[in-house]
N, C-alpha and C positions, 0 to 999 in steps of 0.2 A: 451534777454528774459525779459519781464516786471517783475518788483518787486512790491510786495504788502504785506502790513501788514496783515498776515493771522488771521482774526477774523471771527466770524460767520456772522457778518453784511457784511463785504467785500466779503466773499465767496459767500453769497447769491446774491450779486449784480453782480458778474462776472460769476456766474454759469448759463449761458444762452446758448442756441443753437447758434452755429456759423458756420464758414466755415471750420474750422480745429481744431487741437489740440493745446492748448496754455498752456505753463508751466509758472506759477507764482512762483517766489522765495520770500521767507519770508524776510522781512527787519530786523527782530530781530534775528532769528536763522539761521546761515550760513548753507547752504546745505539742508535746509528744504523747501519743495515746495508743490505746488498744481497743478495737471494736470487736465485740463478741456477739454473734447472731444467736437466734433462738435455737439453731441446730448445733451450736457449740463451735462454729468456725470462727477463727480469730485472725484479724488483720491489723497491722501497724498503720497508724495515720499520723500526720503532722498538720497542725493548723496555725495560721498566722495571718497578719495583715500586710499586704504589699504596699511598701512605702510609696507615697505620692498618689496612690489610688484610693486609699481608705477602704479597700475591699478585702474582706476576710475570706480566706480560701482554705479549704480542707482537702488534703491530698492523701490518697492511699499509697503507702510505701510498698507494701507487699504482704503476703500471708505469713503467719507465724508457722515456723517449720522450714519454709523456704528461706526465710530471713531469720537470723539469730537476733536476740535482743540487742546485742552490742552493735551489729551491722545496721540494724534499723535505727538505733539511736544516732549513729554517725550520719546516716542519710537524713535524719530529721534536722540535725544541726546544719547540714549543707543547705537544706531547703530554707531554714530560718535566715541564713546569711543571704540567700537570694531574695527573700522577702524584704530584708533591710536595704538591699541594693535596688529595690524596685523591679525585681525580675519575677515573672511568673514561672515557676519551675516546670509546669506542664507545657507552657509555650516554648520554653527553652529546650525541653526534650523533643518536642515536635520539630523545632528549628534545627536541632542537631541531626535529627533523622533526615530532614529535608536537604541539609548540606551534603548528605551521602547519596542522595538519589542519583542514579546513573542515567546515562543516555538511553540505555536499553530499557530501563524501568519507565522512563518518560515515554518512550515509544509505545510500550505496551499499554500504558494508561491512556495514551492519546487514541490509538487505533481501536481499542476495545470498547469505546463509548458506544452504547446501544444506539443504532440508527443514525450515527453521525457520518460515517464514511462508507463508500461502496467498497466491496471486497477488492476490486482492482486497485483502488487508491491506497488502501491499507497495504496491499502487497507491494506496491511501488515504494512506499515509505519504509517497509521492512527491508526491501532489497537495498535501498540506499544505506541504511544503518548497518546491515549485515555485510555488505560488500565494500562500500565506499569508506565507512567509518568503523571498520572492524576493530581497530586498535583503540577506539574511543568508547566502544559500546559499554564496557563495564566500569568506566571511569565516572566519577561524579560529574554531573553536567556543569557544575560551577568551575570545574578545572579546565574547561575548554577555553582557550585564550584567543585573542585576535591574531597573534602570530601563528598559532596552530591552524587557524582557518585560512589565513593567507597562504601558508606553505602548502596545505593540502589542495587548495583550489588551484594553485599554480601547477602542482604535479599533475592534476587531472587535465587541466587546459593543455599542457604541453605534451603529455604522454598517455593520457587516458587511463582507465582502470587497470589494464593489463600491460601498460607500458609500450604499446605497439604504435599508437597513433594519437594525434591531438584530439581532444574531445571537449571543446568549449561548451557545447550545449549540455552535455551530460554533467560537466563540472558545475555549471550554473544551476541545473535542476537539483542536484544533490545538495547544494548549499541552501537552496530555497527550502527543502525539506528540513534541514538542520535548523534554519531560522524559525520555522514553524514550531518545531519541537521545543526549542529553547524558550520561545515566547509563551508556549503552553505551560512549561515548567515555572516560568516567572509568575504566571497568573495563579497557578495552583498551590505553590509552596511559598512559605514565608521564612524570613530570617528571625532571629530572636527579638529584634527590635520592631518587628512587624512589617519591615520593608520587603519588597519582592525578592525572591531568591536570586534572580539575575537582574542586576540594576541596569546593565547595558549589554544588549545582545552582541556578542563578539562577531556575528556574521555581518553586522552593520559596517564593519571595516571594508567590506567589499563594495560599498557604494561607489567608490572610485576605481574599482578593479574588476567589475563584472566583465566577463569575456565577451567581446563583440562577436555577434553571430553572422552578421552580414545578411544578405538576401537568401532565402531558402527556396524562392520560386524557380531557381534554375536546377534544383535537385530533383531531376526526373530523368527518365530514359529518353534520349533523343529519338524522334520518330524514325530516323534512319537505322536505328539499332534495335527497335522493337522486335522485328522478325527474327534477328539473330539471337536475341535474348530468349524468345519463346522456344526456338529450336534447341538451344543449349540446355534449357531447363528440362525439356522433354528427353533429350539424350541422357541427361543425368538421372532422370526418372527411371530409365530402363536398367540402370546399374547402381542402385542405391546401396550404401554400405550396410544398412539395417533398416528396420521399420521406422525408427525415429528419424533417420535421414530422409526417408521417403516422405514422411509426414511434413518435414521442413520444406522439401521441394514443392510438395502439393500446396502447402500454405502460401508459398511465394506465388505460385501460379494463380491461386484463388484470390490473392491480394491484387494481382494485375487485372483480373477479370471483374472484380467488384469494387475496388477502391476502399475497402473496409479498413477500420482501425485494427491494430494488432490484437488487442485483447478481445475485440468482438469476434475475431476469427479463432483465436487459440482456444477459447472457452466454448465454442459452438458445439452443441450436442445434437444427436440425431433426432431427438423429439422436437427439435425446432427447424427441421428441414422437411420440405414436402416436394415430391417429384411426381408429376403427372405426365405419363408418356403420350396421352391424347390431347393435352391442353397445355401448351407452353406458358400461357399466362397464369397457370395454376402451379407453376414451379417457383418456389420461394424459400427464403430462410428468414427466421424470425429473431429479432433482437429484443430481449426483454429487460436487460440490465445495461442500459446505455450510459456512456459518459455524459451525454447531454440529451435531454428530451425524453419523450414518452416512447413506449415500445412501438416498433414498426415491423412490417412484413415487406422484405425487399425481393424484387424479381430476380430470376436467374437466367442467364443466357444458356444456349444449348451447350456451349463449351464448358460452362461451370457445372451444368447438370452431368455431362459426361465425366468430369473430374470426380464429382461426388458419388456417382454410381460406381466408379472404380474403387472407391474407398469404403463402400458399404460392408460392414462386418458380416461374416458368414453366420447363419443361424446355428444354434446349438443342435448337434446331432444326437446327443445323449445327456443325461443328467450329470454325468461326470465331467463334461466339457466346461471350461471356465466361462463365466459370464462375459460377453463381449463388452468392450469399452463403450460408455455412453458418448464419448467425445469423437468428433469427426477427425480431429488430428491428435490421436492419443500418443502417449509417451510412457516410458517406464519410470519417469520421475515421480516425485512425491505428489505433485499436483494431478497426475494422471493424464496431463495433456502437455504438448510442447509449449514453450513460452516465447520462443523466438526462432529465427531462421537465419542464423549468422552465416553458416556455410553456403547455402544457396545464394544469399545476398552477396557474398564474396565473388561467386561466379558471375552474378549479374553485374557487379561493379567492374570486373575485368572486361566484360564485353562492352559495357557502356562507357568505359574509360574514365570513371569517376567513382568515388566512394559513395555508396547509397545505403540507406537503412530500409527496413521493411515499410516504414511510414512513407518513404519516398515513392513506393509503388502506388500509394494513394494520390500523390501529386501526379504521377505518370497517368493514372486513370483519368484524372480530371483534365489533363492536357489532351489526351486522346479524345475524350468525350466532346470537349468544347472546340478544340482546334482542328481535329481531323474528321470527326463525325458531325460537327456543327450542331451538336445538341445544345439547346439554349441553357443559359446559366440556371434558370429557375429549376429545370428538370435535373441538371447536374447536381445542384445543391441538395435536392431531395434524395437522389440516389446515393449521395455520400453522407447522408444523415444530418444535413443542416436544415434548420427551419427557415421559412421565408422571412424576408426582412420585416421588421416591426411595422413599417408603414404599409405593408401589403395586407390590408384589413380583410379583403375577400378570401385570400388563401388561408390566413391564420384563423379565421372564424367560420368559414363555410366549407372549405375543401377538406376531404378526408386525407389527412397527412400520415395516416398509419398504414393503410393497405395500398401499396404502390404497384399493384399488378398491371395497371394501365401504362406503366413505364417499361414493361418488358421489351417492346420493340426497340427502345433506346439502348438497353443493356445488350441486346442482340447485335445492334449496330457496332458496339465497341468490340464484342467478341469476334464478329465477322471481320472487322478491320484488322485486328491483331492477327488472325489466321491468314488474311490476305498478305500482310507484311511478311509472315513466316514463309509463305509460298514464294514470294519474291526473293527472300534471302536464301531460300533453298533451291532456287532455280526452278520454281513452279512445282517443286516436289514437296508438298506440305507434310510436315511431321504431325501425324494425327495422334490424338490421345488414346493410347492403348487401353483396352478394358482389361482389368486384372481379375483373375479368378478369385 
């Protein structure tokens, strides 16, 4: 390979289109060179052997023009010192970049892997990082310490996200997300010596500090309060502050009538709802992106049908009219649908005499079905989206577990029992579900 004293004048002279790529080695700095392609493009390179490995490595420093000869020569000397120290400059560069990877960047890398996470799971991880770890999002993930984890966890356990009430379950859930993301970063990124980016996950410090949750089976509306809750929700339904508020109230009522999971309801679209005025067994709603299991078609009680009818969007009267929302419980938010029902659940909590979440309506539904309506556990499991036990070979292998229209009489029992309790609470004056124009 030709040698050349690398100066601007000499480089301009040889940097001309030719037949192939030519590598010129500098006559002053050993291992420092210039690569000129057939098109005349020139780049500085450095070549050397990594001590202890016996491996020769050639590294591109940068293009001529973007790098001056003097700057490229200095960079070549730095790389040669790293070679002598047994360091691969390319690995060191990657490691330096890895040390700067933030929690937010790790989140994006984790949730955007094709086909790995459901949209609802990814949304939950984003919510934790955006709301619980807002101040950490742009910090290098390696800067998160055990003390930071302990302090943030304690804050959430004692005061919750908004500082209003203790939230031990939410605190634990957020830290589980953080642990998952740090473990992911540890597997994907490496330090200069090849070791994992995070040697010890700081969330492990919570092994002796996870917040005790106690039993959740008592987190439901007492049977003696069901009627009053139903009536209060319908009273609130008559005077909502706005459309989003009405959607939240209706979501809460729908949860009581179906026992569904929050995300299953909030993302429900009209194309997955069927109402047949002549055949109650043909009234159903379809879940195609479930937390667990395959798609299913769940039956609707007459009370749930009345609720859904009242929410049906008006058809467009002209081309200028806006397109109706595809969501059953729409919102002005970015998602296009409501994501929770905190205000209605506060009302429910006041009547029930205990703090309850939307998920606790699912527990309430289960208690009504099994304890008050005497619906057997197998049927209740199916209605709440649970698969039969593993040992139930007949059900798991021969029974259609997707189309559950045959359970419509059971959901009707639940709806009727709730209305009966409402009548008792109102002194036999039932608060009926008003049809909205």
